[in-house]
C-alpha positions as CSV (number, residue, x, y, z in Angstrom):
1,M,-0.2,0.1,0.0
2,A,1.1,3.2,-1.7
3,K,2.5,5.6,1.8
4,G,0.2,7.6,3.1
5,K,-3.0,6.5,1.7
6,T,-5.5,6.7,4.5
7,T,-8.2,3.7,2.0
8,A,-8.4,0.7,0.3
9,F,-10.5,-1.7,-1.4
10,F,-12.2,-4.4,0.7
11,C,-14.0,-7.5,-1.7
12,Q,-17.6,-6.9,0.4
13,N,-18.0,-11.0,-0.4
14,C,-15.3,-12.4,0.8
15,G,-13.3,-10.1,2.8
16,Y,-10.3,-9.8,0.2
17,E,-8.1,-6.4,0.4
18,S,-6.9,-4.1,-1.9
19,A,-4.6,-1.3,-2.8
20,K,-6.7,-0.3,-6.7
21,W,-10.3,-1.1,-7.5
22,M,-10.0,-4.4,-9.5
23,G,-13.6,-5.6,-11.1
24,Q,-13.0,-8.8,-10.1
25,C,-11.2,-10.6,-6.8
26,P,-9.0,-12.4,-7.1
27,A,-9.3,-14.5,-4.4
28,C,-13.2,-15.8,-4.5
29,R,-13.3,-14.5,-8.4
30,E,-17.0,-12.4,-8.0
31,W,-17.2,-9.0,-10.0
32,N,-17.7,-5.1,-8.6
33,T,-18.1,-6.7,-5.2
34,F,-15.1,-4.3,-4.0
35,V,-15.4,-0.5,-1.8
36,E,-13.1,1.6,-1.1
37,E,-13.4,2.0,3.3
38,P,-10.4,3.7,5.2
39,V,-7.8,2.1,6.9
40,V,-7.1,1.6,10.9
41,K,-3.7,3.4,11.3
42,T,-1.9,0.9,14.7
43,T,1.2,2.2,16.1
44,G,3.2,-1.0,17.3
45,T,4.7,-0.6,20.8
46,K,8.4,-2.4,21.8
47,T,7.9,-4.9,24.8
48,S,9.5,-4.8,27.1
49,A,11.5,-8.1,28.6
50,A,9.8,-8.3,31.8
51,A,6.1,-8.0,30.2
52,G,7.8,-10.5,27.3
53,S,8.2,-13.2,30.5
54,T,5.1,-12.3,31.7
55,R,3.6,-13.7,28.5
56,R,5.6,-16.4,28.2
57,M,4.3,-17.8,31.7
58,Q,0.8,-16.9,31.2
59,L,0.8,-18.9,27.6
60,Q,-1.7,-22.0,28.0
61,E,0.8,-25.6,26.7
62,P,-0.9,-27.8,24.6
63,S,-3.1,-31.2,25.9
64,R,-3.3,-34.8,24.8
65,L,-6.9,-35.5,22.9
66,V,-7.7,-38.4,24.8
67,S,-6.8,-36.6,28.4
68,I,-9.8,-34.2,27.7
69,K,-13.2,-35.2,29.4
70,P,-16.3,-33.3,27.5
71,Q,-18.8,-31.2,30.3
72,E,-21.6,-32.7,30.2
73,N,-25.0,-29.8,29.3
74,L,-23.5,-28.5,27.6
75,R,-26.6,-27.4,25.4
76,I,-29.7,-25.4,26.7
77,S,-33.3,-26.3,25.2
78,T,-34.6,-23.3,23.7
79,G,-38.2,-24.3,24.3
80,M,-38.9,-24.4,20.8
81,E,-38.5,-28.2,19.4
82,E,-38.7,-27.1,15.7
83,L,-35.2,-24.3,17.1
84,D,-34.1,-27.6,19.2
85,R,-33.8,-29.4,15.7
86,V,-31.5,-27.5,13.8
87,L,-29.4,-26.8,16.4
88,G,-29.0,-30.3,16.4
89,G,-30.3,-30.3,19.7
90,G,-30.2,-27.1,21.9
91,I,-28.4,-24.5,22.9
92,V,-24.4,-24.9,23.1
93,T,-22.8,-22.9,25.8
94,G,-20.2,-20.2,24.3
95,S,-21.5,-20.3,20.4
96,L,-22.3,-17.3,18.1
97,V,-25.1,-18.9,16.0
98,L,-25.5,-16.4,12.9
99,V,-29.7,-15.6,11.7
100,G,-30.1,-14.7,8.2
101,G,-32.6,-14.0,6.5
102,D,-34.9,-11.6,4.8
103,P,-36.9,-8.2,6.3
104,G,-39.5,-8.2,7.9
105,I,-39.4,-12.5,7.8
106,G,-39.4,-12.9,11.5
107,K,-35.9,-13.4,12.7
108,S,-36.3,-10.9,15.5
109,T,-39.7,-12.7,16.6
110,L,-38.0,-16.2,16.4
111,L,-35.4,-14.5,18.9
112,L,-36.9,-12.8,20.7
113,Q,-39.5,-15.5,21.7
114,V,-37.0,-17.9,22.0
115,C,-35.4,-15.1,24.8
116,K,-38.0,-15.0,26.9
117,T,-39.0,-18.3,27.1
118,L,-35.6,-19.1,28.4
119,A,-35.9,-16.0,30.9
120,N,-39.3,-17.3,32.2
121,R,-37.3,-20.8,33.5
122,G,-34.8,-18.5,35.4
123,R,-32.2,-17.8,32.3
124,K,-30.0,-14.2,32.3
125,V,-30.6,-13.4,28.5
126,L,-29.9,-9.4,27.4
127,Y,-31.5,-8.3,24.7
128,V,-29.0,-5.8,22.2
129,S,-30.5,-4.2,19.4
130,G,-29.9,-1.8,17.4
131,E,-32.5,-1.2,14.6
132,E,-35.7,0.0,17.2
133,S,-36.4,1.7,20.5
134,A,-37.4,-0.4,24.0
135,Q,-40.6,0.9,24.0
136,Q,-41.3,-0.9,20.3
137,I,-39.8,-3.7,21.9
138,K,-41.7,-3.6,24.6
139,I,-44.8,-4.0,21.7
140,R,-43.3,-6.9,20.1
141,A,-42.9,-8.9,23.6
142,D,-46.8,-7.9,24.7
143,R,-47.4,-9.8,21.1
144,V,-45.7,-12.5,21.7
145,G,-46.9,-12.9,25.7
146,E,-45.3,-12.2,28.7
147,A,-41.7,-12.0,30.2
148,G,-39.8,-13.6,33.0
149,D,-37.8,-10.6,35.4
150,D,-34.2,-12.2,33.8
151,L,-35.1,-10.8,30.3
152,L,-32.4,-7.2,29.1
153,I,-33.2,-4.5,26.8
154,L,-30.6,-2.6,25.5
155,C,-30.4,0.1,23.0
156,E,-27.0,0.6,22.0
157,T,-24.9,0.2,19.0
158,N,-21.8,0.9,20.5
159,L,-19.5,-2.3,20.8
160,G,-16.8,-1.3,23.1
161,D,-20.1,-0.3,25.5
162,I,-21.7,-3.8,24.6
163,R,-18.8,-5.2,25.9
164,E,-18.1,-3.7,29.0
165,I,-21.9,-4.2,30.1
166,L,-21.0,-8.2,29.0
167,E,-18.0,-8.5,31.0
168,R,-19.7,-6.9,34.8
169,S,-23.6,-8.1,34.0
170,K,-22.2,-11.4,32.9
171,P,-25.5,-13.2,31.2
172,E,-25.6,-16.4,29.4
173,I,-27.5,-15.3,26.7
174,V,-27.2,-12.7,24.1
175,V,-29.0,-11.9,21.0
176,I,-27.7,-8.5,18.8
177,D,-29.8,-7.4,16.7
178,S,-27.8,-6.9,13.9
179,I,-24.8,-6.1,13.5
180,Q,-25.3,-4.7,10.6
181,T,-25.8,-1.8,13.4
182,M,-22.8,-2.2,15.4
183,Y,-20.1,-0.2,15.2
184,S,-16.3,-0.2,16.6
185,E,-14.3,3.5,17.8
186,S,-11.2,1.6,16.3
187,V,-12.5,1.3,12.5
188,N,-12.9,4.3,11.2
189,S,-15.9,3.6,8.5
190,A,-19.5,3.5,8.8
191,P,-21.7,0.9,10.7
192,G,-22.4,-2.1,8.7
193,S,-19.4,-1.7,6.1
194,V,-16.8,-4.9,5.8
195,S,-14.5,-3.6,8.0
196,Q,-17.3,-3.0,10.5
197,V,-19.2,-6.3,10.3
198,R,-15.8,-7.8,10.4
199,E,-14.3,-6.3,13.9
200,A,-18.1,-6.3,15.4
201,T,-17.8,-10.3,14.7
202,G,-14.6,-10.9,15.8
203,I,-15.2,-8.8,19.2
204,L,-18.1,-10.5,19.8
205,M,-16.5,-14.1,19.2
206,Q,-13.9,-13.0,21.9
207,L,-16.3,-12.1,23.8
208,A,-18.5,-15.8,23.2
209,K,-15.5,-18.2,24.0
210,G,-14.3,-16.4,26.5
211,L,-16.8,-15.8,29.0
212,G,-18.6,-18.8,27.7
213,I,-22.0,-16.4,26.7
214,T,-24.2,-17.9,23.5
215,I,-24.1,-14.8,21.1
216,F,-27.6,-14.4,18.8
217,I,-26.2,-12.8,15.4
218,V,-29.1,-11.5,13.4
219,G,-27.5,-10.4,10.0
220,H,-29.3,-8.7,7.5
221,V,-28.8,-10.3,3.6
222,T,-28.4,-8.9,-0.1
223,K,-30.9,-9.5,-3.3
224,E,-29.5,-12.4,-4.2
225,G,-30.5,-13.7,-0.3
226,V,-27.0,-14.1,1.3
227,V,-25.8,-12.2,4.6
228,A,-24.7,-8.7,3.8
229,G,-21.7,-9.0,4.4
230,P,-17.3,-10.1,4.3
231,R,-18.0,-14.2,3.7
232,V,-15.7,-14.5,6.5
233,L,-18.7,-13.6,8.6
234,E,-20.0,-17.1,8.0
235,H,-16.8,-18.8,8.6
236,M,-15.7,-17.4,11.8
237,V,-19.6,-17.9,13.5
238,D,-20.1,-22.0,14.8
239,T,-24.0,-21.8,13.2
240,V,-24.9,-20.0,10.1
241,L,-28.9,-20.3,10.1
242,Y,-32.0,-19.1,7.7
243,F,-35.0,-17.9,7.9
244,E,-36.9,-18.6,4.2
245,G,-40.0,-18.7,2.8
246,D,-42.9,-15.5,1.0
247,R,-43.5,-13.2,4.2
248,H,-46.7,-12.6,2.8
249,A,-47.3,-16.4,3.5
250,S,-48.6,-17.8,6.5
251,Y,-45.5,-20.5,7.5
252,R,-41.7,-20.1,6.8
253,V,-38.6,-22.9,7.1
254,L,-35.2,-22.1,9.2
255,R,-33.0,-24.1,7.3
256,G,-29.1,-24.4,9.2
257,V,-26.8,-24.1,6.3
258,K,-23.4,-25.0,8.8
259,N,-23.5,-26.1,12.1
260,R,-20.7,-27.4,14.2
261,F,-22.3,-28.7,16.8
262,G,-24.7,-30.9,14.7
263,S,-26.4,-32.2,11.1
264,T,-26.6,-29.6,8.6
265,N,-29.2,-31.1,6.4
266,E,-32.1,-30.2,9.4
267,I,-34.9,-27.8,9.5
268,G,-37.9,-26.1,10.8
269,V,-41.4,-25.5,10.2
270,F,-43.0,-22.2,12.3
271,E,-46.3,-21.0,11.1
272,M,-46.7,-16.4,11.6
273,Q,-49.6,-16.0,13.6
274,E,-51.4,-13.4,15.9
275,R,-49.2,-14.1,18.5
276,G,-45.4,-15.0,16.7
277,L,-44.8,-18.2,15.6
278,V,-46.1,-21.6,15.7
279,E,-44.1,-24.5,15.4
280,V,-45.9,-27.0,12.6
281,P,-45.2,-30.7,14.1
282,N,-45.9,-32.3,11.2
283,P,-45.0,-30.5,7.8
284,S,-46.3,-33.1,5.7
285,E,-49.7,-32.3,6.8
286,Y,-49.7,-28.6,6.3
287,M,-47.7,-28.8,3.3
288,L,-50.0,-31.0,2.4
289,S,-53.7,-28.9,2.9
290,G,-55.6,-27.9,0.0
291,R,-54.7,-30.1,-2.4
292,P,-57.7,-30.4,-5.4
293,E,-59.1,-33.7,-6.2
294,N,-58.7,-35.3,-9.4
295,A,-56.9,-32.3,-11.1
296,S,-54.6,-34.4,-13.3
297,G,-50.2,-32.7,-12.9
298,S,-50.6,-33.8,-9.1
299,V,-48.7,-35.8,-7.4
300,V,-47.1,-35.4,-3.9
301,A,-43.6,-37.2,-3.0
302,C,-41.8,-37.6,-0.5
303,S,-38.4,-35.4,0.7
304,M,-35.4,-36.2,3.3
305,E,-34.3,-32.8,5.4
306,G,-32.2,-35.0,7.9
307,T,-33.7,-37.8,9.4
308,R,-37.6,-35.9,8.8
309,P,-39.9,-36.9,6.3
310,I,-41.8,-34.0,4.0
311,L,-44.2,-35.1,1.9
312,V,-45.2,-32.2,-0.5
313,E,-47.1,-31.5,-3.9
314,I,-45.6,-31.0,-7.2
315,Q,-48.0,-29.6,-9.9
316,A,-47.2,-29.1,-13.4
317,L,-48.6,-27.6,-16.3
318,V,-48.1,-28.3,-19.6
319,C,-49.9,-26.7,-22.3
320,Q,-49.1,-25.7,-26.3
321,S,-47.3,-22.4,-27.2
322,N,-47.6,-20.2,-29.1
323,L,-44.1,-18.7,-28.6
324,P,-40.6,-19.5,-31.0
325,M,-39.1,-20.3,-27.1
326,P,-41.8,-22.1,-25.5
327,R,-41.9,-21.2,-21.9
328,R,-40.1,-23.1,-18.5
329,T,-40.8,-21.9,-15.3
330,A,-39.4,-23.4,-11.6
331,N,-41.2,-22.8,-8.1
332,G,-39.5,-24.2,-5.1
333,A,-38.2,-27.1,-7.8
334,D,-34.2,-26.0,-9.5
335,Y,-34.8,-24.5,-12.9
336,N,-31.9,-26.7,-14.6
337,R,-32.8,-29.6,-13.5
338,V,-36.2,-29.2,-14.9
339,N,-35.0,-28.2,-18.0
340,L,-33.0,-31.4,-17.7
341,L,-35.9,-34.2,-16.8
342,M,-37.6,-32.9,-19.8
343,A,-34.9,-33.2,-22.2
344,V,-34.5,-36.7,-20.8
345,L,-38.7,-37.2,-21.6
346,E,-38.8,-36.2,-25.1
347,K,-35.1,-38.4,-25.5
348,R,-36.2,-41.6,-23.8
349,L,-40.0,-42.1,-24.1
350,G,-40.6,-39.2,-27.0
351,L,-42.7,-36.7,-26.3
352,R,-42.6,-33.4,-28.1
353,L,-42.5,-31.8,-24.7
354,G,-40.4,-28.9,-27.6
355,V,-43.8,-27.1,-28.9
356,C,-45.1,-27.2,-24.8
357,D,-45.1,-24.4,-21.8
358,A,-43.9,-26.3,-18.8
359,Y,-44.5,-24.3,-15.5
360,V,-43.7,-26.7,-12.3
361,N,-44.3,-25.9,-8.9
362,I,-44.0,-27.3,-5.4
363,A,-47.0,-26.3,-3.7
364,G,-46.2,-24.1,-0.2
365,G,-43.8,-21.9,-1.7
366,I,-40.9,-24.1,-0.3
367,R,-38.1,-25.1,-1.7
368,M,-36.3,-28.8,-2.6
369,N,-33.5,-29.8,-4.6
370,E,-33.2,-33.0,-3.8
371,P,-32.5,-36.0,-6.2
372,A,-34.7,-37.9,-5.1
373,M,-37.9,-35.3,-6.1
374,D,-37.0,-36.3,-9.5
375,L,-40.2,-39.0,-9.7
376,G,-42.1,-36.8,-8.8
377,I,-41.3,-33.7,-11.2
378,V,-41.5,-36.2,-14.3
379,M,-44.2,-37.8,-12.5
380,A,-46.4,-34.2,-12.7
381,I,-44.7,-33.3,-16.5
382,L,-46.9,-36.7,-17.6
383,S,-49.7,-36.6,-16.3
384,S,-50.7,-32.7,-16.9
385,Y,-49.2,-34.2,-20.8
386,R,-51.4,-36.5,-20.8
387,D,-54.1,-34.5,-19.1
388,K,-54.5,-38.4,-16.4
389,P,-55.0,-37.3,-13.4
390,I,-53.1,-39.9,-10.3
391,D,-54.8,-41.1,-7.6
392,E,-54.7,-38.8,-4.8
393,K,-52.8,-41.8,-2.3
394,T,-50.0,-42.5,-4.5
395,I,-47.1,-41.0,-3.8
396,V,-43.1,-41.3,-5.3
397,F,-39.7,-40.3,-4.8
398,G,-36.7,-41.9,-7.1
399,E,-33.7,-40.4,-8.6
400,V,-33.7,-40.1,-12.4
401,G,-30.6,-40.7,-14.3
402,L,-30.4,-39.1,-18.3
403,S,-30.1,-42.9,-19.5
404,G,-34.0,-42.8,-18.1
405,E,-33.2,-44.9,-15.5
406,V,-35.1,-44.8,-11.9
407,R,-32.2,-45.1,-9.4
408,A,-32.0,-45.5,-5.6
409,V,-32.2,-43.3,-2.8
410,S,-31.7,-43.3,0.7
411,Q,-33.8,-43.7,3.6
412,A,-36.6,-45.1,1.3
413,A,-38.7,-46.8,4.4
414,Q,-38.4,-43.8,6.9
415,R,-40.2,-41.9,3.9
416,V,-42.7,-45.2,3.0
417,Q,-43.6,-44.9,6.5
418,E,-44.2,-41.6,6.6
419,A,-46.9,-41.8,3.9
420,K,-48.3,-44.8,5.2
421,K,-48.8,-42.8,8.0
422,L,-50.9,-40.8,6.8
423,G,-52.9,-42.6,5.3
424,F,-51.5,-43.4,1.1
425,H,-51.9,-46.3,0.4
426,T,-50.1,-46.2,-3.2
427,V,-46.0,-46.1,-3.2
428,I,-43.8,-45.2,-7.1
429,M,-40.3,-45.7,-6.0
430,P,-37.2,-47.6,-7.0
431,A,-36.8,-51.0,-7.5
432,V,-33.3,-50.8,-6.5
433,S,-34.4,-49.5,-3.1
434,I,-36.8,-51.5,-2.6
435,R,-34.4,-54.5,-1.4
436,G,-33.4,-55.0,2.3
437,M,-35.8,-52.7,3.5
438,G,-38.4,-55.3,4.6
439,K,-42.5,-56.3,4.8
440,I,-44.9,-53.0,5.1
441,D,-47.6,-53.9,5.7
442,G,-51.6,-52.2,4.5
443,I,-49.4,-50.3,2.2
444,E,-49.1,-51.3,-1.9
445,I,-45.1,-50.3,-3.4
446,I,-44.3,-50.3,-6.5
447,G,-41.1,-50.5,-8.0
448,V,-40.2,-49.1,-11.2
449,R,-36.2,-49.8,-13.2
450,T,-37.0,-47.1,-16.5
451,L,-39.5,-44.1,-17.2
452,K,-41.0,-46.8,-19.5
453,D,-42.0,-48.7,-16.0
454,V,-43.1,-45.1,-15.0
455,L,-44.8,-44.9,-18.2
456,R,-46.5,-47.5,-18.0
457,S,-47.7,-47.2,-14.3
458,L,-49.7,-43.5,-15.4
């Protein structure tokens, strides 16, 4: 960096620092992500020999892994089984959790409900808000229910003051709403900038690990749906949770994309009601409510989210196109995957889908990307193309390959058991997955090997 230069350029995606602006970041290869921000100047000080000797005496010696005994009761239940499921069984003491989501999706409401529940159980909880006043938080808190005496509210954005309060009061749970409003006086840039977000997260991480405090951080998201700020923010925290769903709809899906203490495949489903977020213990039944009867292009498929099977309705509409280039739309499913499956149907079954518009939708607005949804998408397209309804008590799942084969999927027995529990009497699934699954009474299982077998089953 040139001598006397007071600014530098930072990548908003990964935090890479450069002395000049560049169109593409050399670290993460993203385009147009560099912003100019002030540089913090630090003055080095010489350390005396006595101070160096004291520091060497305070250094921690490495420990043998076999001699470390795991501590019990490190997890704290949030009072919400859906949230505990996503966190891996509860809150881990001393962890740093990042919660992201679209504006108005319910991030603050969810965390305020968690704070209220923990405070009612005798836990000391501190809710730090940089966006709302104490009166505004009180109005929202009254809507979700009464809170205990151990719930403390602090409206502050200065991290120096927040750090002093945490070290003095030593709460067990802390919520920071939001990280983009916090600032450190040692960084000469505006709150929400790359430097401030990175510095604030580093300070909070030191407090969480040093004091054994569990800290929840609320993060704003960009128009692409990722947490605003440098990507290094997600690498620094222990757990990253995304709150998904249409804010105009009643359901919400909490998905874990990173978890150092549990699985990242679990999801939690909530419903937004007048008094806050309510857990949905059986998402399959909720997603299938209002399903039409005897309608072509509609089929129920099963997807596994972690250890939980979820049944969803896949809808397809295939009609003759009047456009030179037929229109294809996918809502809730991968658009490229839908195009790939339609190409397989054209090649392997000889269907003339190249002159048809095709619209695929997963009802309820939930997004599913598991390969086991392939067979459901294929059968919905075939049903709409031939205008032939599929029995409403039939469920399908399986992966479709480019050669037209139906490949095996994992945890087939759990999917069949979930279908039986919800009253389905027929399952169309890969023939390979039937082996070793065992007999399940009360439900008919039809095994298919290729798309031609699927076509004959309609």
